[in-house]
C-alpha positions, 0 to 999 in steps of 0.5 A: 505482445508487450509484457507489463513489469509492475508485479510478478504477473508480467501480464502479457497484453495484446492492443487494447487488452487490460491487465490483471489489475484492470488499470494497465492497458496495452496501447499502440504497443506499449503498456500504459496506465489507463487510470494516471491522474484518474482520482476517485478519492480525495481526502485530508486525512491525519497521518496516523489513518495511513497508519503511519503513527511515527512519521510528522505525527499529528499532522495531515496528508492529502490522500489520492486514490486511483481504481484498480488492484493487483491483488484479489484481497476477499475482505478489501474495504476499498473494493469500490475501487479496487476490483470489484464490479463497481469499480469498473464505472470509474474508467470513464466516471473518475475525474483527471486531476493533473500532477499539477493540479495535485501538488497544488492543491496539497501546497494550498492545504499546507495552512490547515497542517498538511504535509504533502500527498499520500497515494493510497485507496486503491493499489497506487504502484500499478500507476507508479507513473502518475505517483512519479510525475506528482511526487517530483512536484511536490518535492519541489514545493517542499512537502512530503510523499507517502505511499500506502501499498500491498508491496506488489511490485518489482524493484525496477519500479521503486527504484524510480520512485525512491528519490521522491518518497519520504515514507510508505505503509506496506502491507505483509498480510501473511507469512505463509505462500498458501495465504498469500497465493490461494486467498489474496492472488499474490506473491509473498516472495515479491512482497519480502523483497520490496520490503527488503529494499524498501527499508533502505530508501524512507521511513516505512511502517509494516501493517498485518490485517488479522484475518480469523482461522488464516494468520491469526496464530502467535505462532506466525506473528513470531515469525513475522516479528523475527523476519522484520528484526531481521531486515539490513541496511535499515533507513538512517542506521535504524535497527530492524527492531525498530519498524513499526508494525500495526496489527490490525482487527478485521471486520466482515467485509466484500466477499469475506462475510463467513465469519465474525470481527477478529476477537480483541483479546487475539489482536492484543496477544499478537501485539504482546508476542510481536512486542517481545521482538519489536519496539513499536507494536500498534493495534487497530482497529479495536 
């Protein structure tokens, strides 16, 4: 049986079987993205909503999402299209939009301030083939490509996309293996490896969502900030401490409604801790 090589799971799939992400499938002995071109969400968003605060600030970007995800965050804010039962219906109901049509739509919105396409909402890298095909066309039209990703993807996937991606916001959801493996069903080491290489390729901003009782201590934030500051080979010669970090407030959502929102004072406290090391720290949802 063939293996999927997108992420650390390396799902071994028999004919007709879908992977953990529910978006890649074995067809004719090959692993292919079943969600190719199946768009569930399309919106013209402020670039700061990605969030990207230091990449063409004040501009708009056409944001497109599909379905499926290779993590299982219980607090997912887009659970309707990622891994909930509701997401199942998009296999048949999602509208197909060709790479040519998506690129053309982005181009048509240029007069309104659109700078390109952001692949976002669900986890885009599980369908990287569609991103690759579309991003090439977007670049030919003189526009930008943005990824909003959990960073749980192989370096081979990153290498294929690298020439066509201009900016990314990558989740660094926490800084312990327990948090990643037990709560998110993910791999912290894969995310960190992905970030180490991504910062050499394009403009990068990182996001950490603060979950009460999970990743909300100043000590953990100090470790996150120190690791970010120590990244080397950063894009265009920028030092690691100039990589922007977004610290966001949690609200009860999806399967995590057993606690209240993150205390605003805690978010500001953690931002202050990060600012002792990093130059650009932003707070979100406060």
